[in-house]
KOLVEX-904683 format. One line per field, with one value per residue: x negated, y negated, z of N, C-alpha, C, O in turn. Coordinates in Angstrom, 2 decimals. Last residue first. Layout:
// residues N
neast	c(X, ...)
nnorth	c(Y, ...)
nup	c(Z, ...)
caeast	c(X, ...)
canorth	c(Y, ...)
caup	c(Z, ...)
ceast	c(X, ...)
cnorth	c(Y, ...)
cup	c(Z, ...)
oeast	c(X, ...)
onorth	c(Y, ...)
oup	c(Z, ...)
// end
This chain:
// residues 118
neast	c(-21.32, -18.94, -18.22, -16.30, -14.68, -13.87, -10.61, -8.37, -6.05, -3.03, 0.43, 2.91, 5.89, 8.16, 8.93, 8.77, 9.69, 8.37, 7.48, 5.01, 3.31, 2.20, 0.85, 1.91, 1.36, 0.93, 1.66, 1.62, 2.41, 1.37, 3.35, 3.87, 6.62, 8.83, 10.10, 10.35, 10.89, 9.42, 6.38, 5.36, 2.54, -0.26, -1.63, -0.55, -0.48, 0.30, 1.25, 1.43, 3.22, 2.57, 1.69, 4.63, 7.33, 7.17, 7.93, 9.75, 10.64, 11.03, 9.46, 5.92, 4.66, 2.01, -0.70, -2.50, -5.85, -8.14, -12.02, -13.68, -16.69, -19.07, -19.46, -19.65, -17.44, -15.24, -15.31, -12.60, -10.78, -8.77, -5.92, -4.37, -4.36, -6.53, -8.39, -10.59, -9.26, -7.87, -6.93, -6.33, -8.46, -9.07, -11.10, -10.72, -9.70, -7.27, -6.57, -8.43, -7.03, -4.88, -6.13, -6.94, -4.07, -3.09, -6.05, -6.64, -7.34, -10.21, -13.04, -15.04, -13.75, -10.80, -9.60, -6.87, -6.22, -7.09, -5.38, -3.06, -1.98, -0.80)
nnorth	c(-0.49, -1.34, -2.43, -4.23, -4.58, -7.91, -9.30, -11.37, -12.78, -13.02, -15.13, -13.26, -13.40, -10.64, -8.06, -6.51, -8.55, -9.99, -11.83, -13.95, -15.26, -19.36, -22.13, -25.69, -28.28, -28.08, -24.63, -20.78, -17.57, -14.19, -11.58, -7.61, -6.04, -3.74, -1.49, -0.95, -2.89, -3.01, -3.78, -4.66, -3.57, -5.05, -6.76, -9.80, -12.56, -15.91, -19.17, -22.39, -25.08, -27.12, -26.29, -25.14, -23.76, -21.22, -21.02, -18.35, -15.93, -14.96, -16.54, -17.25, -19.91, -22.01, -22.47, -23.95, -21.84, -21.98, -21.66, -20.45, -20.82, -20.43, -21.11, -18.99, -18.73, -20.35, -20.73, -22.66, -23.10, -25.58, -24.90, -27.71, -28.86, -30.14, -32.78, -31.28, -30.65, -31.60, -29.77, -29.28, -26.42, -24.89, -22.94, -19.70, -17.67, -16.76, -17.01, -15.12, -12.56, -12.95, -11.19, -9.15, -8.29, -7.99, -7.37, -7.69, -5.86, -4.87, -3.52, -1.29, 0.18, -1.75, -3.24, -2.28, -1.02, -2.78, -5.21, -3.83, -0.87, 1.68)
nup	c(2.88, 5.34, 7.37, 6.96, 4.07, 3.23, 1.87, 0.01, 0.10, -1.51, -1.15, -2.71, -3.88, -2.51, -1.94, 0.36, 3.47, 6.22, 9.66, 10.07, 11.84, 11.28, 12.17, 11.23, 10.48, 7.19, 7.60, 6.54, 7.73, 7.43, 7.30, 7.84, 6.20, 5.92, 5.82, 8.74, 10.81, 13.63, 13.05, 9.64, 8.20, 7.90, 5.92, 4.73, 2.45, 3.28, 2.46, 2.84, 1.52, -0.22, -2.57, -2.92, -2.30, -4.42, -8.20, -9.52, -10.22, -6.79, -5.38, -3.65, -2.05, -1.82, -1.30, 0.82, 0.58, 3.50, 3.01, 6.53, 7.88, 10.90, 13.19, 15.34, 17.07, 15.68, 12.18, 10.66, 8.20, 6.80, 5.03, 2.66, -1.01, -3.44, -3.87, -2.93, -0.37, 2.86, 5.41, 8.80, 10.89, 13.34, 14.97, 15.91, 17.43, 17.25, 14.12, 13.55, 15.25, 13.25, 10.65, 12.09, 12.68, 10.60, 8.28, 4.64, 1.95, 0.64, -0.95, -0.97, -3.54, -5.30, -6.80, -6.38, -3.94, -2.01, -2.67, -2.16, 0.02, -0.25)
caeast	c(-22.66, -18.98, -19.14, -17.69, -14.83, -14.62, -11.78, -9.17, -6.79, -4.02, -1.41, 2.13, 4.59, 8.21, 9.47, 7.94, 9.84, 9.10, 8.17, 6.76, 3.50, 2.83, 0.78, 1.38, 1.78, 0.25, 1.52, 1.11, 2.19, 0.92, 2.49, 3.43, 5.08, 8.59, 9.72, 8.84, 11.56, 10.65, 7.00, 6.96, 3.44, 0.26, -2.11, -1.35, 0.15, -0.71, 2.07, 0.71, 2.70, 2.75, 0.79, 3.20, 5.99, 8.11, 7.06, 10.22, 9.57, 10.96, 10.78, 6.87, 4.63, 2.95, -0.78, -1.06, -5.57, -7.14, -10.83, -13.09, -15.87, -19.01, -19.58, -20.66, -18.94, -15.96, -15.19, -14.49, -10.96, -10.11, -6.62, -4.80, -4.20, -5.36, -6.43, -10.01, -10.19, -7.87, -7.72, -5.75, -8.18, -8.32, -10.56, -10.85, -11.65, -7.25, -6.39, -8.57, -8.57, -4.78, -5.14, -7.86, -4.99, -2.12, -4.88, -6.95, -6.38, -8.67, -12.81, -14.63, -15.36, -11.64, -10.88, -7.49, -6.08, -8.13, -6.54, -3.06, -2.82, -0.03)
canorth	c(-0.38, -1.14, -1.27, -4.81, -3.69, -6.72, -9.24, -10.15, -13.20, -12.18, -15.29, -14.04, -13.05, -11.90, -8.83, -6.89, -7.53, -10.26, -10.67, -13.79, -14.58, -18.36, -21.34, -24.79, -28.32, -28.87, -25.66, -21.86, -18.91, -15.13, -12.03, -8.94, -6.50, -5.21, -1.91, -0.06, -3.05, -2.75, -3.17, -5.04, -3.54, -4.23, -4.61, -9.03, -10.78, -14.39, -17.40, -21.05, -24.43, -27.70, -27.54, -25.28, -24.79, -22.41, -21.00, -19.94, -16.59, -14.19, -15.97, -17.08, -18.58, -21.71, -22.28, -24.15, -23.09, -20.85, -22.40, -20.38, -21.13, -20.25, -22.09, -19.27, -18.11, -20.93, -19.82, -22.83, -22.48, -24.95, -25.67, -26.37, -29.14, -29.38, -32.39, -31.83, -30.13, -31.43, -30.59, -29.25, -27.82, -24.87, -24.20, -20.73, -17.84, -16.88, -18.19, -16.18, -13.27, -13.28, -12.78, -9.71, -8.51, -9.05, -7.28, -8.59, -7.06, -4.56, -4.58, -2.03, 0.34, -0.42, -3.43, -3.31, -0.27, -1.83, -5.28, -4.54, -2.41, -0.38)
caup	c(2.52, 3.22, 7.59, 7.55, 5.59, 3.11, 2.82, 0.11, 1.41, -1.03, -1.46, -1.29, -4.31, -2.81, -3.15, -0.73, 2.38, 4.81, 8.58, 10.02, 11.28, 12.39, 11.45, 12.34, 11.65, 8.29, 6.97, 7.29, 7.06, 8.00, 7.26, 8.64, 6.03, 5.93, 4.41, 7.76, 9.82, 13.60, 14.19, 10.73, 8.39, 9.26, 5.10, 5.99, 2.94, 3.02, 2.98, 2.09, 2.61, 0.92, -2.06, -3.44, -1.38, -3.62, -7.48, -9.09, -11.02, -8.09, -5.00, -5.13, -2.89, -1.88, -2.79, 0.61, 0.34, 2.82, 3.09, 4.81, 7.85, 9.94, 12.73, 14.12, 16.81, 16.79, 13.30, 10.98, 9.26, 6.87, 6.41, 3.14, 0.38, -3.13, -4.46, -4.76, -1.35, 0.98, 4.77, 7.54, 10.53, 11.86, 14.76, 15.13, 17.47, 18.43, 14.82, 13.36, 15.65, 14.67, 11.27, 11.77, 13.89, 11.24, 8.74, 6.04, 3.21, 1.43, -0.44, 0.83, -2.72, -4.73, -6.59, -7.60, -5.54, -2.54, -3.01, -3.07, -0.33, -0.04)
ceast	c(-22.76, -20.30, -18.95, -18.59, -16.18, -14.98, -12.44, -10.22, -7.89, -4.73, -1.59, 0.87, 3.65, 6.60, 9.08, 8.03, 9.52, 9.05, 9.03, 6.72, 5.04, 2.47, 0.64, 1.15, 1.99, 0.45, 0.16, 0.80, 1.93, 1.32, 1.87, 3.08, 5.27, 7.29, 9.21, 9.14, 10.56, 11.23, 8.42, 6.61, 4.31, 1.75, -0.90, -1.35, -0.96, -0.25, 0.98, 1.79, 1.95, 2.63, 1.14, 2.83, 4.99, 7.40, 7.77, 9.27, 9.50, 10.02, 11.07, 7.92, 5.68, 3.30, 0.71, -1.15, -3.33, -5.92, -9.17, -12.08, -15.40, -17.46, -19.18, -20.77, -20.23, -16.68, -15.74, -14.04, -12.38, -10.41, -8.17, -5.91, -4.26, -5.51, -5.66, -8.22, -10.13, -9.02, -7.25, -6.61, -7.32, -7.86, -10.00, -10.71, -12.10, -9.17, -6.75, -8.18, -8.89, -6.13, -5.49, -7.50, -6.11, -3.52, -4.13, -5.18, -6.51, -8.59, -11.18, -14.02, -14.64, -12.99, -11.76, -8.83, -6.34, -7.58, -7.71, -4.47, -3.38, -0.81)
cnorth	c(-0.28, -1.59, -0.75, -3.19, -4.01, -6.13, -7.87, -10.26, -12.04, -12.84, -14.01, -14.27, -14.15, -12.13, -10.17, -7.50, -7.92, -9.19, -10.55, -12.24, -14.70, -16.85, -20.12, -23.29, -26.73, -29.13, -27.24, -22.87, -20.06, -16.32, -13.51, -10.13, -8.09, -5.32, -3.46, -0.84, -2.14, -2.06, -1.79, -3.39, -3.52, -4.67, -4.45, -7.52, -10.67, -12.83, -16.42, -20.07, -23.18, -26.46, -28.17, -26.68, -25.22, -22.86, -22.23, -19.82, -18.05, -15.10, -15.70, -16.00, -18.59, -20.32, -21.97, -24.17, -22.66, -22.18, -21.37, -21.58, -20.89, -20.45, -22.11, -20.59, -18.71, -20.35, -20.57, -21.85, -21.78, -24.52, -24.69, -26.49, -27.17, -29.02, -31.29, -31.50, -30.32, -31.13, -30.77, -30.63, -28.31, -26.69, -24.47, -22.11, -19.44, -17.94, -18.25, -17.17, -14.56, -13.75, -13.52, -11.56, -9.37, -8.98, -7.86, -7.72, -6.75, -5.75, -3.70, -2.97, -0.40, -0.83, -2.15, -3.41, -0.99, -1.03, -4.04, -4.52, -2.89, -1.32)
cup	c(1.03, 2.96, 6.26, 7.88, 5.98, 4.27, 2.74, 1.39, 1.31, -0.33, -0.63, -1.79, -3.84, -3.38, -3.41, -2.14, 1.35, 4.35, 7.18, 9.14, 11.46, 11.15, 12.24, 11.18, 12.19, 9.95, 7.50, 6.74, 7.45, 7.17, 7.83, 7.55, 7.20, 6.26, 4.36, 6.68, 9.19, 12.38, 13.59, 11.78, 9.66, 8.44, 6.64, 5.55, 3.86, 3.82, 2.36, 3.22, 1.68, 1.82, -0.87, -2.92, -1.85, -3.10, -5.95, -7.53, -10.53, -9.39, -6.58, -5.36, -3.92, -1.79, -2.86, -0.40, 0.13, 2.19, 2.35, 4.87, 6.15, 9.13, 11.34, 13.35, 16.86, 17.40, 14.62, 12.53, 9.89, 8.01, 6.02, 4.82, 1.37, -1.40, -3.78, -5.06, -2.78, 0.59, 3.46, 6.87, 9.06, 11.40, 13.20, 15.43, 16.71, 18.58, 16.89, 13.95, 15.01, 15.73, 12.28, 11.78, 14.15, 12.52, 9.60, 6.53, 3.98, 1.74, -0.03, 0.92, -1.15, -3.92, -5.73, -7.60, -6.34, -3.63, -3.10, -3.86, -1.27, 0.01)
oeast	c(-23.86, -20.57, -18.77, -19.55, -17.10, -15.44, -11.86, -10.55, -8.37, -4.12, -0.96, 0.35, 3.50, 5.93, 9.54, 7.31, 9.65, 8.14, 10.18, 6.00, 5.85, 1.81, -0.14, 1.22, 2.20, -0.17, -0.99, 0.05, 2.01, 0.84, 2.15, 2.36, 6.09, 6.87, 9.15, 8.02, 9.54, 11.88, 8.45, 6.61, 4.17, 2.03, -0.45, -0.84, -2.04, 0.07, 0.84, 2.56, 1.88, 2.00, 0.62, 3.43, 4.28, 6.31, 8.39, 9.45, 9.13, 8.80, 11.34, 7.60, 6.13, 2.43, 1.01, -1.50, -2.85, -5.35, -9.03, -11.56, -16.04, -16.65, -18.98, -21.82, -21.19, -17.01, -16.67, -13.19, -12.95, -10.39, -8.47, -6.40, -4.20, -6.56, -4.45, -7.43, -9.65, -9.93, -6.31, -6.86, -7.66, -7.13, -10.58, -9.98, -13.14, -9.61, -6.60, -8.89, -9.60, -6.28, -6.21, -7.98, -6.46, -3.67, -4.60, -4.09, -6.54, -9.50, -10.92, -13.94, -13.79, -13.26, -12.95, -9.27, -6.08, -8.38, -8.74, -4.75, -4.49, -0.49)
onorth	c(-0.17, -2.79, 0.47, -3.11, -4.02, -6.70, -6.87, -11.38, -11.67, -13.81, -13.71, -13.68, -15.32, -11.10, -10.83, -7.39, -9.08, -8.54, -10.96, -11.83, -15.16, -16.94, -19.75, -23.27, -26.50, -29.99, -27.24, -22.87, -20.40, -16.40, -13.70, -9.64, -9.00, -4.27, -4.21, -1.11, -2.82, -1.02, -0.59, -2.25, -2.69, -5.83, -3.31, -7.39, -11.27, -12.33, -16.22, -20.21, -23.01, -26.62, -29.17, -27.76, -25.83, -22.34, -23.29, -19.20, -18.89, -14.91, -16.61, -14.82, -19.43, -19.51, -21.59, -25.19, -21.66, -23.06, -20.60, -22.21, -20.99, -20.15, -23.11, -21.09, -18.90, -20.90, -21.37, -21.98, -20.72, -25.30, -23.69, -27.44, -26.03, -28.95, -31.37, -30.81, -29.55, -31.40, -30.12, -31.75, -27.65, -27.64, -24.21, -22.32, -20.09, -18.61, -19.22, -18.10, -15.29, -14.67, -14.51, -12.56, -9.99, -10.00, -8.99, -7.52, -5.57, -6.58, -2.51, -3.61, 0.17, -2.00, -1.84, -3.75, -0.52, -0.35, -4.05, -4.12, -2.38, -2.51)
oup	c(0.50, 2.83, 6.18, 8.65, 5.17, 5.26, 2.32, 1.80, 2.38, 0.10, 0.38, -2.74, -4.21, -3.39, -4.34, -3.14, 0.97, 4.87, 7.09, 8.23, 12.27, 10.12, 13.12, 9.95, 13.38, 10.57, 7.95, 5.77, 8.63, 6.04, 9.02, 6.67, 7.35, 6.74, 3.38, 6.24, 9.06, 12.48, 13.32, 11.34, 10.56, 8.13, 6.50, 4.44, 3.81, 4.90, 1.16, 4.17, 0.46, 2.87, -0.38, -2.88, -1.06, -3.35, -6.03, -6.48, -11.35, -9.47, -7.36, -5.51, -4.70, -1.48, -3.99, -0.99, -0.39, 2.84, 1.40, 5.79, 5.10, 10.00, 10.65, 12.95, 17.60, 18.45, 14.50, 13.41, 9.63, 8.95, 5.36, 5.43, 0.93, -0.76, -3.54, -5.71, -3.61, 1.37, 3.00, 7.30, 8.08, 11.68, 12.14, 16.41, 16.80, 19.51, 17.63, 14.33, 15.69, 16.53, 12.28, 12.32, 15.15, 13.19, 9.47, 5.98, 4.31, 1.82, -0.22, 1.97, -0.46, -3.68, -5.65, -8.69, -7.45, -4.29, -3.78, -4.99, -1.44, 0.04)
// end
């Protein structure tokens, strides 16, 4: 059920809900604009490394919703109560939170490389 692993293979995969929670708990989130694209710069409080998570919106069938205002990123973690729903993290300039969602929406995927991959 992991789109990254299915398409890229190797040690690549989708992040888990726990990994996104680790970013929330251990990083500083700064709403920022890079070359006109808004999103969060997420900076580790441990080592200063950072990533940019753009507010790329999401797709509901063919319609782009909330582009440049809200980001929605899939995790690989299924919802605890609804088996066909997957947890995803939503973010905008005011908050970042986990929400369960069915697989019919087109959300952004932020691939990660497994730490034990050699």
